[in-house]
DOKE-661277 format. One record per atom (N, C-alpha, C): x, y negated, z negated. Coordinates in steps of 0.2 Angstrom, whole numbers, plus 5000, padded with zeros to 4 digits. Layout:
BEGIN
XYZ
...
This chain:
BEGIN
542246034365
541845974364
542145904366
542845904365
543145844367
543145834375
543145894378
543145894386
542445864388
541945894385
541245864387
541245794386
541445764380
541445694379
541745654384
542345674386
542745644390
542445644397
542245704399
541845704406
541245664406
540845664401
540245614400
540445544401
541045524397
541245464396
541445434403
541845474407
542145464413
541545454418
541045494418
540545494423
540145434421
539945414415
539545354413
539945294415
540645294414
541045234415
541045224423
541045274427
541145264434
540445234437
539945264434
539245234436
539145164434
539545144429
539445074427
540045024430
540445064433
541045024437
541645014432
541645044427
542245034422
542745084423
542745134427
543245184428
543845154431
543845104435
544445074437
544845044432
544545024426
544944994420
545445044417
545245114418
545745164415
546245184421
546745134422
547245154427
547845184424
548045174418
548545214415
548445214408
548845264405
548845264398
548945204394
548645184389
548745124385
549245134380
549845094381
550345094377
550345034372
550545054366
550545004360
551044954362
550844884361
551244834363
551644794358
551544814352
551844784346
552544814345
552844804340
553544824339
553544904336
554044934336
554045004334
553845004327
554144964323
553944964316
553144954315
552844904319
552144894318
551744964321
552044994326
551745054328
551745104322
552245114319
552345164313
551845144308
551745084306
551345064301
550545074303
550445054309
549745064311
549545134312
550045184314
549845254315
549745284308
550145264303
550045284296
549445264293
549245204294
548645174292
548045214294
548045224301
547445254304
547545334305
548145364302
548245434302
548145464309
548445424314
548445444321
549145464324
549245524327
549845544329
550145494335
550745504336
551145454341
551445494346
551445464352
551845484358
552345434360
552945454360
553545404362
553745424369
553745384373
553945394380
554545354381
555145394381
555845364383
555945364390
556045304392
556145294400
556645234401
556845224407
557245174410
557045154417
557145094419
556945064425
557245104431
557945134430
558245164435
558145234436
557745264431
557545334431
557045354435
557145384441
556645414446
556145454443
556345504439
555745544436
555345504431
555645454427
555245414423
554745374427
554945354432
554445314437
553845354439
554045424441
553645474443
553145484438
553345494432
552945514426
552445454425
552645394426
552145334425
551645334430
551845344437
551445344442
550945404443
551145464441
550745524442
550445544436
550745544430
550545574424
550145534420
550445474418
550145424413
549545384417
549545384424
549045354427
548445404428
548545464427
547945514428
547345484423
546745484425
546245454421
546045494415
546045564416
545945604410
546445604405
547145604407
547645594402
547645524399
547545474403
547445404400
546945404394
546345434396
545745434391
545945474385
546245534385
546445574379
546945534375
547445504378
547945474375
547645414371
547245374374
546945314371
546445334365
546145394366
545645414360
546045444355
546545484356
546845534351
547545504348
547945464352
548645444350
548745374350
549345354347
549645294349
550245314353
550245284359
550745294364
551245234364
551845244364
552345184364
552845204369
553045154373
553545154378
554145134375
554645174375
555345154373
555845144379
555945084380
556445064385
557145064383
557445114385
558145134383
558645084385
558445034390
558944984392
558944924387
558544924382
558444864377
558744894371
559044844367
559344864360
558844904356
558244884355
557844924351
557744994353
557645004360
557545064363
558145114362
558745084363
559345124361
559345144354
559145104350
559145124342
558645174341
558145174344
557545224343
557845294346
558145284352
558445344356
558945374351
559345334348
559845364344
559545404338
559045364335
558745394329
558445464330
558145474336
557845534338
558245584342
558945564343
559345604347
559145614354
558845564358
558645574364
559245544369
559445594374
559945574379
559745594386
559145624387
558945634393
558245604395
558145574401
557545534402
557245564408
556545564408
556145544403
556145604397
556045574391
555845624386
555245594382
554845644381
554245624377
554245664371
554145624365
554145644359
553445644356
553245694352
552645694349
552745684341
552545634338
552645624331
551945634327
552045654321
551445644317
551345574314
550845554311
550745484309
551245454304
551645504301
552145474297
552845464301
552845484307
553445474311
553845534312
553645584309
554045644310
553945684316
554545704319
554445734326
554145804325
553645814329
553345884330
553345914336
553645874341
553745904348
554145864352
554445894357
554945854362
554845894369
554745854374
554745874381
555245834384
555645864388
556145834392
556045844399
556045784403
555945784410
555245764412
555145774418
554545754421
554045814420
553445794418
552845844418
552245814422
552045854427
551445834431
550845834427
550345804429
549745794425
549445864423
549445914428
549145974426
549446014420
550046004419
550446034413
550345984407
550445924408
550445874402
549745874399
549145884403
548545884400
548445944396
548746004398
548646064393
548946054387
549546014387
549846004380
549445954376
549145904379
548745854375
548145884372
547845934376
547245964374
547346024369
547946044368
548046104363
547946084356
547746134353
547646124345
548346114343
548446064338
549046044336
549446094332
549146144329
549546204326
549846244331
549446254337
549746294342
550246254346
550146194347
550646154350
551346154347
551346154340
551946164336
552346224338
552046274340
552346334342
552746334348
552446294353
552746294360
553346244359
553346194355
553946154354
554546184351
554446234347
555046264344
555446304349
555146324354
555446364359
555346334366
555746274367
555646244373
555746284379
556146334379
556246374385
555646414387
555246424382
554546464384
554046414386
554146354386
553546304387
553246314394
553546324399
553246334406
552846394406
553146444403
552746514403
552146504399
552146474394
551546464390
551046424393
551246364396
550746324399
550446354405
550746394409
550446424415
550046484413
550146504407
549646564404
549046534401
548946474400
548346444397
547846434402
């Protein structure tokens, strides 16, 4: 049902000339603390994108994955997304808290800030969309066995 809504939304938006507005996933612009408070208040899960300006796969993730219109729409509708710049003090502290040492890393958190999933490295849109569309209970299973992630995604 969500797929149908998104397809209708994108088709309607493109007819009205709004499709150009969805260029990239919308990232929360407040502080990390504000993000956690807002997510908890609205009971909306969180995506943390850990990246750095010198990280080529991070740049590729932004240009190819987060700029995909369908991914941007799903993230905007279902998640709070937050970009963690590991070159800044707050970003380093958040990376330490979640034990992130490889970039890019994408963490999926519940609305209480508890980690429910971790993806390391670049994921092209066709893989990332499958993860976003998965039922959360099924998604938890793939994150427990990261080595099986690619096999599961290609089987979907």
